[in-house]
NULUM-874859 format. One line per field, with one value per residue (C-alpha): residue in three letters; residue number from 1; y, x, z. Coordinates in nm, 3 decimals. Layout:
# NULUM-874859
resn = [Ala ...]
resi = [NUM ...]
py = [Y ...]
px = [X ...]
pz = [Z ...]
//
This chain:
# NULUM-874859
resn = [Gln Glu Leu Ile Trp Asp Ile Ile Leu Gly Glu Thr Lys Leu Phe Asp Phe Ala Ile Tyr Ile Glu Val Val Ala Asp Thr Glu Gln Glu Leu Asn Glu Ala Thr Glu Arg Val Val Asp Ser Leu Ser Thr Ala Asn Ala Glu Ala Val Pro Leu Glu Lys Arg Gln Val Glu Ser Gln Asp Ala Leu Gly Pro Leu Gly Asp Asp Ser Ile Lys Ser Thr Gln Leu Met Gln Glu Thr Ala Ile Gly Thr Met Phe Pro Phe Ile Glu Pro Val Ile Thr Asp Pro Glu Gly Ile Phe Tyr Gly Phe Asp Ala Thr Asp Thr Pro Val Ile Leu Asp Arg Tyr Glu Leu Ser Ser Tyr Ser Lys Ala Ile Ala Gly Thr Met Gly Ser Gly Lys Thr Phe Ala Glu Lys His Glu Met Tyr His Arg Leu Met Met Asp Pro Glu Ile Glu Met Leu Val Leu Asp Pro Leu Ala Asp Phe Val Asp Phe Ala Asn Asp Leu Gly Gly Gln Val Ile Arg Phe Gly Gly Asp Asn Thr Val Asn Pro Leu Glu Ile Gln Arg Gly Ile Asp Asp Ala Val Asp Asp Pro Phe Lys Lys Lys Leu Arg Ser Val Met Glu Leu Phe Arg Ile His Phe Ser Ala Val Ala Glu Gln Ser Leu Ser Lys Glu Gln Glu Gly Ile Leu Arg Arg Ala Val Arg Leu Ala Tyr Leu Gln Tyr Gly Ile Thr Glu Glu Thr Ala Thr His Glu Asn Thr Ser Pro Thr Ile Lys Asp Leu Leu Asp Ile Leu Ala Glu Ile Ala Asp Gly Gly Leu Pro Ser Glu Phe Leu Glu Leu His Glu Asp Ala Asn Asn Glu Arg Val Trp Pro Glu Ile Asp Gln Leu Glu Thr Arg Phe Arg Asp Gly Asp Glu Gln Tyr Ala Tyr Gln Leu Leu Leu Gly Leu Glu Ala Phe Gln Lys Gly Gly Glu Asn Asp Asn Leu Thr Gly Arg Thr Asn Val Glu Leu Asp Asn Arg Leu Val Val Ile Asp Met Ser Met Phe Ala Asp Thr Gly Gln Ala Pro Leu Phe Met His Val Met Phe Asp Trp Ile Tyr Gln Arg Ala Ala Ser Asp His Asp Arg Arg Thr Gln Val Thr Ile Asp Glu Ala His Tyr Leu Leu Arg Arg Glu Ala Thr Thr Asp Met Ile Asp Leu Phe Ile Arg His Ser Arg His Phe Asn Thr Ala Ile Thr Leu Ile Ser Gln Thr Val Asp Glu Phe Val Ala Gln Ser Asp Asp Gln Thr Lys Glu Ala Ala Glu Lys Ala Arg Asn Val Tyr Asn Leu Cys Asp Ile Lys Gln Ile Phe His His Glu Ser Val Ser Asn Lys Met Ile Asp Phe His Asp Leu Thr Pro Ser Glu Gln Thr Phe Leu Thr Thr Ala Gln Thr Gly Glu Asp Gly Gly Tyr Ser Glu Phe Leu Leu Glu Val Asn Glu Trp Ser Lys Pro Leu Ala Leu His Val Asn Asp Tyr Glu Val Ser Val Leu Asp Asp Asp Leu Asp Pro Trp Glu Tyr Leu Ala Glu Asn Arg Tyr Ile Asp Ala Asp Asp Ala Gly Phe Leu Ala Ala Glu Asp Arg Leu Asp Glu Tyr Glu Ile Pro Glu Ser Val Leu Glu Glu Val Asp Leu Asp Glu Ile Asp Lys Glu Pro Glu Thr Asp Glu Ala Val Val Glu His Ala Asp Arg Glu Arg Ala Asp Val Glu Thr Glu Tyr His Glu Arg Asp Val Ser Glu Thr Val Glu Ala Asn Gln Gly Ala Thr Ala Ala Ala Asp Glu Gly Ala Glu Glu Pro His Glu Glu Ala Val Glu Glu Ser Arg Ala Glu Ala Ala Glu Asp Arg Gly Asp Asp Leu Ser Thr Ile Thr Gly Val Gly Glu Thr Tyr Ala Gly Tyr Leu Ala Asp Ala Gly Val Glu Thr Val Gly Glu Leu Ala Val Ala Asp Ile Glu Ser Leu Ser Glu Glu Thr Ser Ile Pro Leu Thr Leu Leu Asp Glu Trp Ala Asp Ala Ala Ser Thr Met Cys Glu Pro Ala Ile Ala Ser Gly Asp Ala Ser Ser Thr Thr Glu Val Thr Thr Asp Ala Asp Asp]
resi = [1 2 3 4 5 6 7 8 9 10 11 12 13 14 15 16 17 18 19 20 21 22 23 24 25 26 27 28 29 30 31 32 33 34 35 36 37 38 39 40 41 42 43 44 45 46 47 48 49 50 51 52 53 54 55 56 57 58 59 60 61 62 63 64 65 66 67 68 69 70 71 72 73 74 75 76 77 78 79 80 81 82 83 84 85 86 87 88 89 90 91 92 93 94 95 96 97 98 99 100 101 102 103 104 105 106 107 108 109 110 111 112 113 114 115 116 117 118 119 120 121 122 123 124 125 126 127 128 129 130 131 132 133 134 135 136 137 138 139 140 141 142 143 144 145 146 147 148 149 150 151 152 153 154 155 156 157 158 159 160 161 162 163 164 165 166 167 168 169 170 171 172 173 174 175 176 177 178 179 180 181 182 183 184 185 186 187 188 189 190 191 192 193 194 195 196 197 198 199 200 201 202 203 204 205 206 207 208 209 210 211 212 213 214 215 216 217 218 219 220 221 222 223 224 225 226 227 228 229 230 231 232 233 234 235 236 237 238 239 240 241 242 243 244 245 246 247 248 249 250 251 252 253 254 255 256 257 258 259 260 261 262 263 264 265 266 267 268 269 270 271 272 273 274 275 276 277 278 279 280 281 282 283 284 285 286 287 288 289 290 291 292 293 294 295 296 297 298 299 300 301 302 303 304 305 306 307 308 309 310 311 312 313 314 315 316 317 318 319 320 321 322 323 324 325 326 327 328 329 330 331 332 333 334 335 336 337 338 339 340 341 342 343 344 345 346 347 348 349 350 351 352 353 354 355 356 357 358 359 360 361 362 363 364 365 366 367 368 369 370 371 372 373 374 375 376 377 378 379 380 381 382 383 384 385 386 387 388 389 390 391 392 393 394 395 396 397 398 399 400 401 402 403 404 405 406 407 408 409 410 411 412 413 414 415 416 417 418 419 420 421 422 423 424 425 426 427 428 429 430 431 432 433 434 435 436 437 438 439 440 441 442 443 444 445 446 447 448 449 450 451 452 453 454 455 456 457 458 459 460 461 462 463 464 465 466 467 468 469 470 471 472 473 474 475 476 477 478 479 480 481 482 483 484 485 486 487 488 489 490 491 492 493 494 495 496 497 498 499 500 501 502 503 504 505 506 507 508 509 510 511 512 513 514 515 516 517 518 519 520 521 522 523 524 525 526 527 528 529 530 531 532 533 534 535 536 537 538 539 540 541 542 543 544 545 546 547 548 549 550 551 552 553 554 555 556 557 558 559 560 561 562 563 564 565 566 567 568 569 570 571 572 573 574 575 576 577 578 579 580 581 582 583 584 585 586 587 588 589 590 591 592 593 594 595 596 597 598 599 600 601 602 603 604 605 606 607 608 609 610 611 612 613 614 615 616 617 618 619 620 621 622 623 624 625 626 627 628 629 630 631 632 633 634 635 636 637 638 639 640 641 642 643 644 645 646 647 648 649 650 651 652 653 654 655 656 657 658 659 660 661 662 663 664 665 666 667 668 669 670 671 672 673 674 675 676 677 678 679 680 681 682 683 684 685 686 687 688 689 690 691 692 693 694 695 696 697 698 699 700 701]
py = [11.002 10.991 10.766 11.010 11.300 11.091 11.025 11.390 11.503 11.238 11.067 10.726 10.544 10.298 9.990 9.727 9.414 9.049 8.711 8.401 8.056 7.766 7.421 7.122 6.756 6.427 6.337 6.529 6.395 6.502 6.841 6.892 6.789 7.017 7.308 7.256 7.263 7.591 7.751 7.634 7.763 8.105 8.122 8.086 8.412 8.582 8.564 8.442 8.239 8.187 7.900 8.001 7.791 7.725 8.003 7.797 7.962 8.311 8.207 8.074 8.411 8.585 8.354 8.411 8.633 8.904 8.980 9.002 8.982 8.918 8.798 9.135 9.016 9.303 9.545 9.872 9.849 10.103 10.057 9.987 9.706 9.556 9.556 9.314 9.059 8.997 8.703 8.807 9.131 8.941 8.772 8.413 8.393 8.130 8.235 7.999 7.922 7.975 7.768 7.643 7.851 7.719 7.723 8.036 8.051 7.923 7.629 7.791 7.722 8.023 7.968 8.249 8.317 8.548 8.608 8.787 9.055 9.374 9.242 8.874 8.886 8.746 8.779 8.505 8.555 8.323 8.162 7.837 7.544 7.765 7.611 7.890 7.673 7.393 7.639 7.764 7.407 7.340 7.629 7.533 7.169 7.261 7.528 7.275 7.040 7.314 7.486 7.245 7.532 7.718 7.733 7.748 7.865 7.854 8.028 7.794 7.898 7.623 7.332 7.337 7.270 7.006 6.698 6.855 6.895 6.539 6.399 6.577 6.487 6.843 6.966 7.059 7.278 7.274 7.517 7.399 7.157 7.230 7.460 7.811 8.132 8.441 8.751 8.977 8.808 9.050 8.944 9.138 9.156 9.291 9.586 9.740 10.014 10.111 10.081 10.102 9.736 9.819 10.068 9.830 9.555 9.780 9.861 9.492 9.402 9.682 9.573 9.219 9.338 9.562 9.260 9.059 9.316 9.402 9.054 8.827 9.037 9.234 9.570 9.834 9.974 10.315 10.573 10.528 10.150 10.172 10.414 10.181 9.882 10.063 10.158 9.801 9.667 9.915 9.814 9.446 9.511 9.738 9.465 9.257 9.551 9.588 9.942 10.110 10.015 9.715 9.559 9.498 9.297 8.997 8.988 8.742 8.875 8.919 8.716 8.798 8.641 8.911 9.169 9.025 9.029 9.397 9.481 9.294 9.504 9.826 9.712 9.672 10.031 9.951 10.169 10.030 10.133 9.925 9.599 9.577 9.333 9.364 9.060 8.977 9.093 9.446 9.736 9.913 10.248 10.251 10.112 10.276 10.632 10.519 10.333 10.644 10.854 10.613 10.616 10.989 10.921 10.712 10.881 10.805 10.576 10.377 10.081 10.060 10.059 9.796 9.579 9.613 9.510 9.202 9.100 9.142 8.941 8.636 8.432 8.468 8.327 7.966 7.736 8.011 7.973 8.192 8.042 7.922 8.285 8.326 8.142 8.137 8.017 7.643 7.594 7.456 7.466 7.163 7.118 7.299 7.293 7.405 7.448 7.631 7.481 7.721 7.549 7.497 7.873 7.897 7.912 8.083 8.437 8.402 8.340 8.708 8.714 8.408 8.508 8.840 8.674 8.417 8.666 8.889 8.586 8.483 8.842 8.853 8.512 8.619 8.948 8.781 8.490 8.586 8.350 8.139 8.203 8.193 8.170 8.267 8.174 8.333 8.168 8.360 8.682 8.890 8.816 9.038 9.292 9.415 9.591 9.892 9.802 9.446 9.565 9.807 9.511 9.323 9.635 9.665 9.295 9.317 9.634 9.471 9.125 9.162 9.242 8.939 8.721 8.634 8.594 8.641 8.494 8.632 8.418 8.545 8.482 8.785 9.074 9.307 9.194 9.367 9.670 9.750 9.863 9.609 9.684 9.595 9.786 10.149 10.366 10.384 10.005 9.960 10.200 10.018 9.681 9.826 9.939 9.590 9.439 9.690 9.592 9.233 9.203 8.877 8.849 8.527 8.584 8.269 8.224 8.496 8.481 8.848 9.127 9.451 9.801 9.836 9.526 9.644 9.985 9.852 9.595 9.793 9.475 9.450 9.310 8.983 8.955 9.020 8.742 8.512 8.557 8.478 8.172 8.044 7.670 7.575 7.296 7.156 7.109 6.985 6.839 7.179 7.541 7.872 8.209 8.552 8.602 8.962 9.045 9.415 9.560 9.247 8.995 8.682 8.399 8.069 7.713 7.501 7.134 6.887 6.515 6.248 6.192 6.562 6.567 6.285 6.488 6.821 6.708 6.652 6.375 6.162 5.963 5.969 5.639 5.471 5.615 5.465 5.129 5.122 5.202 4.947 5.205 5.038 4.673 4.395 4.370 4.732 4.685 4.369 4.545 4.833 4.587 4.400 4.732 4.822 5.136 5.054 5.313 5.590 5.548 5.532 5.210 5.126 4.826 4.675 4.640 4.533 4.251 4.092 4.084 3.815 4.038 3.746 3.592 3.904 3.924 4.293 4.240 4.311 3.994 3.938 3.818 3.466 3.463 3.573 3.293 3.033 3.150 3.141 2.790 2.659 2.819 2.674 2.329 2.291 2.386 2.217 1.872 1.712 1.869 1.744 1.395 1.411 1.530 1.282 1.066 1.362 1.513 1.185 1.152 1.505 1.440 1.112 1.278 1.555 1.302 1.092 1.398 1.483 1.127 1.146 1.457 1.704 2.063 2.187 2.379 2.223 2.547 2.489 2.162 2.336 2.611 2.359 2.162 2.483 2.589 2.245 2.249 2.602 2.502 2.223 2.440 2.510 2.619 2.942 3.277 3.350 3.097 3.364 3.596 3.941 3.835 3.868 3.828 4.179 4.153 3.797 3.931 4.195 3.928 3.695 3.973 3.993 3.616 3.509 3.274 3.029 3.030 2.871 3.138 3.412 3.251 3.277 3.602 3.924 4.131 4.474 4.419 4.276 4.585 4.816 4.610 4.569 4.892 4.678 4.825 4.658 4.602 4.392 4.189 4.123 3.987 3.769 3.641 3.545 3.361 3.186 3.083 2.947 2.745 2.607 2.524 2.143 1.974 1.886 1.591 1.657 1.426 1.162 0.899 0.640 0.861 0.796 0.941 1.011 1.352 1.571 1.811 2.136 1.957 1.699 1.979]
px = [9.116 9.276 8.994 8.731 8.897 8.932 8.556 8.474 8.694 8.549 8.883 8.747 8.416 8.264 8.071 7.859 8.065 7.988 8.144 7.926 8.081 7.873 7.968 7.842 7.853 7.675 7.587 7.513 7.827 8.046 7.875 7.949 8.312 8.358 8.197 8.430 8.732 8.617 8.565 8.908 9.080 8.922 9.010 9.381 9.344 9.174 8.836 8.526 8.274 7.917 7.713 7.366 7.093 6.764 6.821 6.926 6.683 6.795 7.159 7.110 6.965 7.268 7.504 7.328 7.474 7.207 7.344 7.007 7.136 6.850 7.084 7.258 7.536 7.755 8.010 8.149 8.472 8.679 8.707 9.083 9.045 8.759 8.979 9.220 8.938 8.921 9.149 9.173 9.361 9.692 9.761 9.876 10.251 10.314 10.603 10.636 11.004 10.988 11.096 10.854 10.912 10.631 10.258 10.079 9.802 9.547 9.772 9.837 10.189 10.412 10.632 10.881 11.144 11.413 11.541 11.216 11.283 11.483 11.747 11.832 11.961 11.816 11.882 11.801 11.804 11.714 11.844 12.041 11.812 11.537 11.560 11.732 12.017 11.774 11.557 11.856 11.960 11.602 11.609 11.954 11.847 11.542 11.724 11.994 11.726 11.545 11.848 12.109 12.350 12.351 12.667 12.641 12.918 12.894 13.120 13.086 13.266 13.106 13.087 12.705 12.686 12.960 12.738 12.480 12.742 12.866 12.512 12.456 12.796 12.925 13.279 13.415 13.726 13.898 14.165 14.452 14.594 14.742 14.462 14.591 14.414 14.607 14.444 14.640 14.504 14.316 14.084 13.930 13.555 13.243 13.228 13.549 13.361 13.163 13.416 13.792 13.879 14.241 14.152 13.884 14.143 14.385 14.112 14.038 14.405 14.454 14.141 14.279 14.585 14.379 14.168 14.483 14.645 14.328 14.180 14.485 14.786 14.563 14.693 14.599 14.818 14.970 14.946 15.316 15.286 14.978 15.158 15.459 15.230 15.025 15.341 15.471 15.142 15.156 15.517 15.419 15.161 15.394 15.659 15.421 15.321 14.972 14.832 14.490 14.468 14.235 14.436 14.722 14.495 14.549 14.913 15.030 14.934 15.181 15.153 15.190 15.537 15.633 15.497 15.697 16.014 15.959 15.903 16.224 16.419 16.271 16.357 16.718 16.720 16.681 16.504 16.268 16.501 16.774 16.597 16.286 16.314 16.024 15.833 15.837 15.473 15.563 15.585 15.904 15.817 15.478 15.581 15.913 15.778 15.524 15.794 16.014 15.722 15.660 16.030 16.015 15.784 16.037 16.187 16.441 16.292 16.082 16.310 16.177 15.813 15.881 16.053 15.754 15.523 15.735 15.710 15.333 15.305 15.496 15.175 15.203 15.556 15.607 15.483 15.272 14.903 14.817 15.055 14.748 14.727 15.091 15.122 14.931 14.572 14.553 14.184 13.985 13.607 13.489 13.136 12.804 12.790 13.105 13.129 13.433 13.483 13.659 13.560 13.922 13.944 13.623 13.798 14.121 14.002 14.103 13.753 13.693 14.026 13.956 13.592 13.712 13.963 13.717 13.436 13.666 13.775 13.412 13.322 13.590 13.488 13.124 13.225 13.444 13.212 12.847 12.733 12.538 12.361 12.559 12.417 12.645 12.552 12.741 12.680 12.761 12.758 12.816 13.189 13.181 12.921 13.125 13.381 13.307 13.532 13.402 13.044 13.118 13.223 12.900 12.700 12.876 12.825 12.450 12.408 12.583 12.434 12.203 12.506 12.685 12.371 12.442 12.216 12.355 12.215 12.335 12.267 12.305 12.177 11.952 11.807 11.993 12.322 12.199 12.015 12.167 12.517 12.724 12.996 13.278 13.129 13.170 12.869 12.959 12.991 12.653 12.488 12.639 12.522 12.173 12.191 12.301 12.003 11.773 11.904 11.789 11.443 11.376 11.399 11.330 11.300 11.291 11.242 11.393 11.425 11.327 11.237 11.431 11.299 11.543 11.396 11.039 11.109 11.291 11.023 10.729 10.624 10.269 10.209 10.087 10.403 10.619 10.439 10.473 10.851 10.905 10.675 10.752 10.800 11.168 11.292 11.493 11.186 10.937 10.889 10.869 10.978 10.793 10.920 10.807 10.869 10.904 10.932 10.952 10.619 10.441 10.503 10.331 10.399 10.491 10.546 10.805 10.708 10.916 10.886 11.086 11.333 11.420 11.474 11.727 11.910 11.904 11.957 12.322 12.230 12.054 12.176 11.963 12.112 12.003 11.656 11.642 11.757 11.517 11.224 11.338 11.394 11.732 11.807 12.056 11.952 12.050 12.381 12.450 12.376 12.611 12.881 12.848 12.880 13.185 13.005 12.961 13.219 13.009 12.738 12.728 12.530 12.475 12.652 12.314 12.245 12.596 12.585 12.307 12.525 12.786 13.043 13.283 13.039 13.027 13.295 13.367 13.619 13.485 13.442 13.477 13.176 13.326 13.380 13.023 12.888 13.111 13.013 12.642 12.675 12.846 12.585 12.299 12.455 12.454 12.088 11.951 12.111 11.841 11.569 11.728 11.749 11.386 11.277 11.485 11.196 10.985 11.276 11.356 10.996 11.002 11.327 11.201 10.881 11.076 11.307 11.016 10.851 11.172 11.199 10.844 10.941 10.753 10.870 10.775 11.077 11.278 11.241 10.868 10.939 11.197 10.951 10.680 10.926 11.051 10.695 10.618 10.941 10.875 10.540 10.706 10.983 10.888 11.223 11.240 11.296 11.589 11.795 11.821 12.114 11.996 11.652 11.664 11.390 11.255 11.216 11.088 10.818 10.717 10.693 10.495 10.243 10.199 10.135 10.482 10.635 10.852 11.118 10.877 10.613 10.869 10.992 10.647 10.530 10.440 10.742 10.602 10.282 10.486 10.707 10.406 10.250 10.564 10.752 11.063 11.272 11.206 11.577 11.606 11.296 11.431 11.756 11.574 11.325 11.611 11.781 11.455 11.401 11.753 11.700 11.378 11.526 11.524 11.826 11.736 11.916 12.038 12.136 11.961 11.708 11.972 12.166 12.163 11.887 12.122 12.053 12.358 12.331 12.516 12.717 12.831 12.929]
pz = [11.549 11.202 11.076 11.202 11.020 10.702 10.715 10.781 10.493 10.262 10.209 10.305 10.348 10.593 10.492 10.665 10.635 10.710 10.636 10.603 10.556 10.427 10.556 10.356 10.464 10.393 10.753 11.070 11.236 10.945 10.947 11.316 11.269 10.968 11.152 11.445 11.213 11.058 11.399 11.517 11.203 11.241 11.609 11.527 11.328 11.624 11.450 11.631 11.431 11.552 11.399 11.281 11.442 11.257 11.002 10.702 10.459 10.551 10.534 10.180 10.079 10.230 10.041 9.711 9.437 9.484 9.830 10.009 10.364 10.605 10.880 10.911 11.141 11.024 11.154 11.023 10.828 10.641 10.263 10.255 10.508 10.309 9.999 10.165 10.197 9.824 9.730 9.367 9.432 9.398 9.064 9.044 8.978 8.710 8.486 8.185 8.255 8.628 8.927 9.192 9.506 9.724 9.797 9.914 10.176 9.922 9.826 9.490 9.361 9.300 8.994 8.947 8.682 8.816 8.463 8.377 8.640 8.593 8.834 8.829 9.186 9.507 9.879 10.132 10.509 10.794 11.109 11.104 11.028 10.891 10.543 10.350 10.217 10.130 9.935 9.735 9.652 9.544 9.297 9.167 9.122 8.915 8.715 8.622 8.493 8.299 8.145 8.002 7.930 8.262 8.472 8.851 9.082 9.462 9.713 10.009 10.330 10.543 10.294 10.300 9.925 9.891 9.932 9.703 9.429 9.477 9.456 9.124 8.981 9.014 9.072 9.415 9.432 9.771 9.878 10.090 9.836 9.494 9.376 9.310 9.212 9.108 9.263 9.026 8.713 8.489 8.210 7.927 7.988 7.823 8.063 7.930 7.746 8.056 8.337 8.369 8.439 8.524 8.797 8.919 8.943 9.131 9.384 9.426 9.481 9.733 9.919 9.928 10.118 10.346 10.441 10.503 10.728 10.923 10.964 10.965 11.064 11.306 11.194 10.941 10.667 10.730 10.454 10.379 10.360 10.140 9.907 9.867 9.816 9.552 9.360 9.381 9.242 8.954 8.881 8.880 8.607 8.411 8.421 8.209 7.991 8.140 8.153 8.137 7.769 7.749 7.466 7.712 7.941 7.717 7.830 8.092 8.436 8.723 9.043 9.410 9.389 9.137 9.380 9.670 9.458 9.378 9.746 9.832 9.580 9.720 10.073 9.957 9.832 9.464 9.208 8.939 8.656 8.818 8.900 8.680 8.388 8.147 8.028 7.658 7.629 7.742 7.499 7.610 7.452 7.621 7.960 8.051 8.067 8.328 8.522 8.522 8.642 8.934 9.020 9.086 9.382 9.574 9.881 10.148 10.407 10.160 10.230 10.585 10.476 10.209 10.468 10.703 10.421 10.350 10.714 10.706 10.385 10.511 10.477 10.097 10.082 9.973 10.247 10.406 10.478 10.178 9.924 9.729 9.615 9.516 9.184 8.859 8.841 8.779 8.862 8.570 8.574 8.378 8.513 8.505 8.885 9.066 9.443 9.579 9.924 10.161 10.484 10.587 10.646 10.849 11.187 11.081 11.012 10.647 10.513 10.419 10.234 10.021 9.972 9.831 9.598 9.467 9.421 9.216 9.012 8.949 8.861 8.593 8.461 8.429 8.267 8.005 7.915 7.878 7.605 7.852 8.179 8.499 8.848 9.137 9.494 9.784 10.118 10.437 10.234 10.547 10.505 10.196 10.306 10.601 10.383 10.168 9.873 9.847 9.875 9.591 9.380 9.461 9.381 9.044 8.973 9.038 8.833 8.536 8.586 8.285 8.066 8.209 8.184 8.547 8.850 9.202 9.522 9.856 10.164 10.519 10.871 10.920 10.726 10.962 10.808 10.493 10.631 10.973 11.064 11.257 11.512 11.271 10.978 10.879 10.814 10.445 10.417 10.590 10.348 10.051 10.188 10.218 9.855 9.749 9.932 9.768 9.423 9.474 9.318 9.504 9.881 10.070 10.444 10.655 11.028 11.251 11.627 11.640 11.402 11.439 11.377 11.085 10.929 10.988 10.837 10.531 10.440 10.582 10.764 10.893 11.244 11.093 10.879 11.184 11.370 11.071 11.050 11.418 11.409 11.058 11.026 10.997 10.776 11.065 11.286 11.028 10.685 10.519 10.565 10.552 10.437 10.327 9.956 9.845 9.476 9.399 9.517 9.638 9.913 10.039 10.284 10.119 10.230 10.047 10.018 9.814 9.745 9.926 9.644 9.621 9.996 9.959 9.692 9.875 10.235 10.328 10.573 10.309 10.009 9.691 9.577 9.901 9.846 9.495 9.627 9.923 9.696 9.434 9.161 9.110 9.180 9.115 8.749 8.691 8.869 8.671 8.344 8.434 8.537 8.208 8.024 8.237 8.359 8.725 8.831 8.677 8.940 9.319 9.346 9.717 9.866 9.955 9.582 9.482 9.737 9.530 9.218 9.152 8.989 8.939 8.692 8.478 8.211 8.163 7.880 7.530 7.322 6.951 6.754 6.738 7.116 7.176 6.954 7.118 7.468 7.379 7.233 7.546 7.769 7.567 7.556 7.933 7.959 7.650 7.641 7.856 7.641 7.318 7.460 7.569 7.225 7.018 6.908 6.799 6.613 6.435 6.321 6.190 6.004 5.859 5.745 5.579 5.410 5.284 5.138 4.958 4.820 4.683 4.485 4.701 4.646 4.992 5.126 5.403 5.603 5.657 5.835 6.048 6.143 6.233 6.443 6.612 6.701 6.847 7.047 7.170 7.311 7.509 7.655 8.016 8.160 8.361 8.189 8.418 8.220 7.951 8.005 8.117 8.241 8.619 8.875 8.821 8.444 8.477 8.708 8.453 8.182 8.407 8.473 8.095 8.071 7.957 8.214 8.017 7.749 7.504 7.559 7.506 7.182 7.019 7.183 6.998 7.100 7.013 7.213 7.498 7.504 7.526 7.805 8.020 7.929 7.872 7.587 7.254 7.194 7.511 7.426 7.075 7.221 7.474 7.215 6.981 7.266 7.354 6.991 6.972 7.290 7.145 6.803 6.742 6.588 6.229 6.071 5.723 5.441 5.232 5.339 5.412 5.648 6.019 6.234 6.525 6.672 6.727 7.019 7.074 7.339 7.084 6.848]
//
């Protein structure tokens, strides 16, 4: 009915529309098979294709550029629908410094640079096994290779990124040991002129304790308890001279232990003026008036509330499950890829607490150090999105991400966790989570078991897109994954395909080193070289390769030049003695000839005779190349393919040409050629004509 009125009012037009597909093949059988494939492909899209019989000439006219359609197998179609048939209405996405996201329906690669968008942030949603974590690792892996300065931080509640970090030589920080982060630490950041960092920090600290009491202690703070706690937090900062003035934020920060000590004094009936001892950083004239003003708020009965707070904060005492948050920060980030593993809290109910603390810590780090790009990935982001205050912090982070030069990726199970209100979420928190999702310019939506109305409304999903999301290929079930990529105003289905080596790097169940060994990209020669250089510990060479190396034969201790010469002489002597004995007669003749020439007054240099003798000896040397230190079976095979199979052939070979042909480094070939020449060098007798013609071998020396 609406279409009819649009036509009557002239708001749309109808056109005769037809699609003709030409199938070309070399034989009739191939033509029939190709035609069948086309018909089957169209049928999967609910389109019926009818082969034209005995109308080839007319069909060629219809396919021609003039559009003379004599077949006229048309149907009426509205102009907007026809517009979707043109493949060139969507531009190809190939950002110069972008990352490969996948192939679209036409097998065109989509290469996207998130740093070219107004917001650097991205949201990923999909069921378990859909490929969302794999896709994020894929982007991180390629970004690390492209940008040598970028820093990547991952909040990992389920340890999904730990193996990935280990494979790439990254840093994994695990809580539960000696690692400590101070939630009260305040840093001076670049947003000081825009926001009040002190008030922002106070809100973060108060939210930390609300999370603790609601999620761990299974109770909420009363207004009286929250008031006492807020005053105690303020006193802890004032004790170290920290106020709203940003210059004071360079002072030493208080810790939760300082806060607990203050609560204990209040529980004993003490007043701040009686028990508070200011830190050396504090400005007494500036701080004491604020302390006195806070003291006027204390009332009878505050002791009881302070005592209740102490009982509820037992987990932060020494030996408690949260004592990793009680001391000063001792975590050092010394790697471009850092994964913060919080999996030990996954089943304890403390994950939201530690996620909040670490996100706040990362936020401050990004705000205070913006000289290089930072990429923050938050897995299981729903832990943070359920609470209004934490969502506010994410919202602020995303809005200021361009100032911080920081990109944020939020990963969750479903789109509804961003756009729909959950049972344990307030209406305000749900609205803020929706705003956060809306701020992400990139959205990757992987396989969903179902598509909710909230999800349909937010993304304005078409029926075909809804079907795609519920039938999308999952990485767990196949060799690739499919997802709907939405970037601002456009969206398209993509398929992410990666090569076998990347799979071994990105998949937790695979080992990239085993892949390299199985495909002979690394072998015993490489392991032997690393062992000789005393660098074997720097790499995770598989045992299958190490078993082929006799490590006992490799001297890892550095040798002096004299020791190297002596070792080489001994090694040569064992191999060459038999050849010297075999060549004695030839060598004697050469020496006698040289001596006779000298007696006759010839001025030909002695070196020429040596060179001639060396060349003759080299041609006769037929021992295997593997007798040269460093030439294993692999390199010997490369040399053999180039026509060099013996020591003698290597001694007289053109090293530069050989390097180009075999791709063996020129420095290695120079060393081996020198060794080969030395092995081929004949012993030249010296002295006058009457001297003995006995040949002295290296062994005799």
